[in-house]
C-alpha positions in Angstrom: 2.3 7.5 -7.7 4.6 10.4 -6.6 7.9 11.4 -8.2 9.9 8.3 -7.3 11.9 8.4 -10.5 15.1 10.5 -10.5 16.5 12.7 -13.2 19.1 11.0 -15.4 22.2 13.1 -14.8 24.7 11.9 -17.4 24.4 10.0 -20.6 20.6 9.9 -20.7 20.4 6.6 -22.5 17.7 3.9 -22.4 20.1 1.8 -20.3 20.1 4.4 -17.5 16.3 4.4 -17.4 16.3 0.6 -17.4 18.7 0.4 -14.5 16.7 2.8 -12.4 13.4 1.0 -12.9 15.1 -2.3 -12.2 16.4 -1.0 -8.9 13.0 0.3 -7.9 11.5 -3.1 -8.6 14.3 -5.0 -6.8 14.0 -2.7 -3.7 10.3 -3.2 -3.5 9.5 0.5 -4.2 7.6 -0.6 -7.4 5.3 -3.6 -6.6 3.4 -6.1 -8.8 0.6 -4.3 -10.5 1.8 -0.7 -9.9 1.0 1.5 -12.8 3.8 3.7 -14.1 3.1 7.4 -14.9 2.1 8.2 -18.5 4.9 8.5 -21.1 5.0 12.3 -21.1 5.2 12.5 -17.3 7.7 9.7 -17.0 10.0 11.3 -19.6 9.8 14.5 -17.6 10.8 12.8 -14.4 13.7 11.1 -16.0 14.5 14.1 -18.0 15.0 12.0 -21.2 13.4 12.1 -24.6 10.3 10.1 -25.2 12.0 7.9 -27.8 14.7 6.9 -25.2 11.9 6.2 -22.7 10.1 4.0 -25.2 13.2 2.0 -25.9 13.7 1.5 -22.1 10.1 0.4 -21.5 10.2 -1.9 -24.5 13.4 -3.6 -23.1 11.9 -4.0 -19.7 8.7 -5.5 -21.2 10.7 -7.8 -23.3 12.4 -9.2 -20.2 9.1 -9.7 -18.4 9.5 -6.9 -15.8 6.8 -4.6 -17.2 3.5 -5.4 -19.0 1.4 -3.1 -21.2 -2.4 -3.3 -21.0 -4.3 -1.9 -24.0 -5.8 1.3 -22.9 -4.6 0.7 -19.3 -1.0 1.9 -19.3 2.2 0.2 -18.3 2.4 -1.9 -15.1 4.9 -3.8 -13.1 4.6 -7.4 -14.1 3.9 -10.3 -11.7 7.3 -11.6 -11.1 7.0 -12.4 -7.4 4.4 -15.1 -7.9 6.8 -17.1 -10.1 8.9 -18.0 -7.0 6.1 -20.5 -6.2 4.8 -22.2 -9.4 1.2 -23.4 -9.4 2.2 -27.1 -9.1 4.2 -26.2 -6.0 1.4 -24.1 -4.4 -1.1 -27.0 -5.1 1.2 -29.4 -3.3 1.7 -27.0 -0.4 -2.1 -26.5 0.0 -2.8 -30.2 0.1 -0.1 -31.5 2.4 -0.1 -30.8 6.1 3.6 -31.1 6.6 4.1 -28.3 4.0 2.1 -26.0 6.2 4.2 -26.8 9.2 7.4 -26.3 7.1 6.0 -23.0 5.9 5.5 -21.7 9.4 8.9 -23.0 10.5 10.6 -21.2 7.6 8.7 -18.0 8.3 9.6 -18.1 12.0 13.3 -18.0 11.1 13.0 -15.5 8.3 10.7 -13.2 10.2 13.2 -13.2 13.0 16.0 -12.1 10.7 13.8 -9.5 9.0 12.8 -7.9 12.3 16.4 -7.9 13.5 17.6 -6.1 10.3 14.6 -3.8 10.5 15.6 -2.7 14.0 19.1 -2.0 12.7 18.1 -0.3 9.4 14.7 1.2 9.5 14.6 4.9 8.4 12.3 7.5 9.9 10.0 7.1 6.8 9.9 3.3 7.4 8.9 3.9 11.1 6.2 6.4 10.1 4.7 3.7 7.8 4.9 1.1 10.6 3.1 3.6 12.9 0.3 4.0 10.4 -0.1 0.2 10.0 -0.1 -0.4 13.7 -2.8 2.2 14.1 -4.9 0.4 11.5 -4.3 -2.9 13.3 -5.6 -1.4 16.5 -8.7 -0.2 14.7 -9.3 -3.6 13.1 -8.9 -5.2 16.5 -11.5 -2.8 18.0 -14.1 -3.5 15.3 -13.4 -7.3 15.5 -13.3 -8.0 11.8 -11.3 -11.2 11.3 -10.7 -10.6 7.6 -9.4 -7.1 8.2 -7.2 -8.2 11.0 -5.7 -11.0 8.9 -5.1 -8.7 6.0 -3.4 -6.0 8.1 -1.4 -8.8 9.8 0.2 -9.7 6.5 0.7 -6.0 5.6 2.5 -5.5 9.0 4.9 -8.3 8.3 5.4 -7.1 4.8 6.4 -3.6 6.1 8.8 -5.1 8.6 10.5 -7.0 5.8 10.7 -3.7 3.7 12.4 -2.1 6.7 15.1 -4.8 6.7 16.4 -3.4 3.4 17.5 -6.8 2.1 16.4 -7.6 -1.4 16.4 -11.4 -1.1 14.5 -11.3 2.2 12.0 -8.9 0.6 11.2 -11.1 -2.3 11.3 -14.5 -0.7 9.0 -13.3 2.1 6.8 -11.5 -0.3 6.3 -14.8 -2.1 5.4 -16.4 1.2 2.8 -13.7 1.9 1.4 -14.3 -1.6 0.5 -17.8 -0.5 -1.6 -16.3 2.3 -3.3 -13.7 0.1 -4.2 -16.3 -2.5 -5.9 -18.5 0.0 -3.4 -21.4 -0.3 -3.7 -21.9 3.5 -7.5 -22.1 4.0 -7.1 -22.5 7.7 -5.1 -19.3 8.3 -8.1 -17.6 10.0 -8.4 -20.5 12.5 -5.8 -18.8 14.7 -8.2 -15.9 15.4 -10.8 -18.4 16.8 -8.6 -19.6 19.6 -9.7 -18.0 22.9 -7.6 -15.0 23.7 -5.7 -15.2 20.4 -6.8 -11.8 19.0 -5.5 -10.0 22.1 -2.3 -12.1 22.1 -1.6 -11.4 18.4 -2.1 -7.7 18.9 0.3 -7.6 21.8 2.9 -9.6 19.8 2.7 -7.3 16.8 3.0 -4.3 19.2 6.1 -5.9 20.8 7.8 -6.3 17.4 6.8 -2.7 16.5 8.2 -1.4 19.8 11.5 -3.2 19.4 12.0 -2.1 15.9 11.3 1.5 16.8 13.6 1.3 19.8 16.5 0.0 17.5 16.7 -3.2 19.5 17.8 -6.0 17.1 17.9 -8.8 19.6 14.5 -7.9 21.1 12.9 -7.5 17.6 14.2 -10.9 16.5 12.9 -12.6 19.6 9.6 -10.9 19.5 9.1 -11.9 15.8 10.1 -15.5 16.5 7.9 -15.7 19.6 5.0 -14.5 17.5 5.4 -17.1 14.8 5.8 -19.8 17.5 2.5 -18.7 18.9 0.9 -18.8 15.5 2.1 -22.4 14.9 0.8 -23.5 18.3 -2.5 -21.7 17.9 -3.1 -23.1 14.4 -2.4 -26.6 15.7 -4.7 -26.1 18.7 -7.5 -24.7 16.5 -7.2 -27.7 14.1 -7.2 -30.2 16.9 -10.2 -28.5 18.4 -12.0 -28.7 15.1 -11.1 -32.4 14.7 -12.4 -33.0 18.3 -15.7 -31.2 17.5 -16.1 -33.2 14.2 -15.5 -36.5 16.0 -17.9 -35.5 18.8 -20.6 -34.6 16.4 -20.2 -37.9 14.5 -20.2 -39.9 17.8 -23.3 -38.1 19.0 -25.1 -38.7 15.7 -24.1 -42.4 15.7 -25.3 -43.0 19.2 -28.5 -41.0 18.7 -29.3 -43.2 15.7 -28.4 -46.3 17.6 -30.5 -45.2 20.5 -33.5 -44.7 18.2 -33.3 -48.2 16.9 -32.6 -49.8 20.2 -36.3 -50.0 21.4 -37.3 -51.6 18.1 -34.6 -54.3 18.6 -35.9 -55.0 22.1 -39.5 -55.3 20.8 -38.6 -57.8 18.1 
């Protein structure tokens, strides 16, 4: 982790340290699981005494924002996952309507995030997007569905960060968490639809291009079109799977009936 912490300029109190770390968590600079530098290095970056730093870290840990692992340092606590409690994720994973509602919600939120990203993305944001897009191109070339799905989520996450809106950031992060934790077991189905991999790559590139061009309306439309395509493709893949299942059962049933038919004729 680089020097992301700033020197405390004035009173050098624990409250000042607490405020800065809180802001870094809120803005998504510090993510769940990120390890903070060691006490000596962190005190140096803040330019505060180690007792002041310890008081600040203790306060943040007491509020559930940081966690200390024996022998493993201090880490950002898992606060994002709490937006969806386990009972809620269990319900979402077992009810088809919840999946449809999830995609509908994401379509609208992704559109807003892309629009804001086109308005607010910094040169550093765009450099990160460029790197993710290059990795997406490589994953597409190698044809690894799991890699493509993982980078897909990372791409949307980065677009959300470019929007520089704290509530958008954390609500969409919680949505992406549902994907990474496998709540939607059928999320890879979309990649099995003929032509889907090429279409998805083109859609991500369209979002990327619009954000880089500073085209808010174009970015919003590209993001919403992408999510509409995902909804339609998942439905098509599920339907196709249902058709295949029924066809296999029908074939098995008729084959078994056919095998017994001669015996019935002979009796």
